[in-house]
C-alpha positions in Angstrom: 30.8 4.5 6.4 29.9 2.0 3.6 31.1 3.1 0.2 29.5 1.3 -2.7 31.5 1.7 -6.0 29.8 0.7 -9.2 31.4 0.8 -12.6 29.1 0.7 -15.6 28.8 1.5 -19.3 27.8 5.1 -19.9 24.5 5.9 -21.5 22.0 5.5 -18.7 19.6 8.4 -18.0 19.9 10.5 -14.8 16.6 9.0 -13.5 18.0 5.4 -13.8 21.2 6.3 -12.1 19.3 8.0 -9.3 17.1 5.0 -8.9 20.2 2.7 -8.8 21.7 5.0 -6.0 18.4 4.8 -4.0 18.1 1.0 -4.3 21.7 0.4 -3.4 21.3 2.8 -0.3 18.2 1.0 0.7 19.9 -2.5 0.6 23.0 -1.3 2.4 20.8 0.3 5.2 18.7 -2.8 5.5 21.5 -5.4 5.4 24.2 -3.5 7.3 22.0 -1.7 9.8 23.7 1.6 9.2 22.2 5.1 8.7 21.4 6.3 5.2 23.4 9.4 5.8 26.6 7.3 6.3 26.3 5.4 3.0 28.1 6.6 -0.1 27.5 5.4 -3.6 29.9 6.1 -6.4 28.9 5.5 -10.1 31.9 5.4 -12.5 30.8 5.4 -16.2 33.1 4.2 -18.8 32.5 4.5 -22.7 31.8 1.2 -24.3 35.2 1.3 -26.3 36.9 1.2 -22.8 35.1 -1.9 -21.8 36.0 -5.4 -22.9 34.2 -8.7 -22.8 35.7 -12.0 -23.9 38.8 -10.1 -25.2 36.7 -7.9 -27.5 35.7 -4.3 -26.9 32.0 -3.6 -26.4 32.1 -0.9 -29.1 34.4 -0.1 -31.9 36.4 3.0 -31.1 35.4 6.0 -33.1 38.2 7.5 -35.3 
């Protein structure tokens, strides 16, 4: 059972997240040759203030 674990910044629409889940499932099914029903996709969303790039947070924490 493949498990695809994706961490991303929050703020995307439910429609975009559903599309990502479908596309990742399609790719895993095609490349790994497993059934769709066995594929799990986890989306983990983080607020921008909890995400750093180059030593700096993506967003300034709100007080």
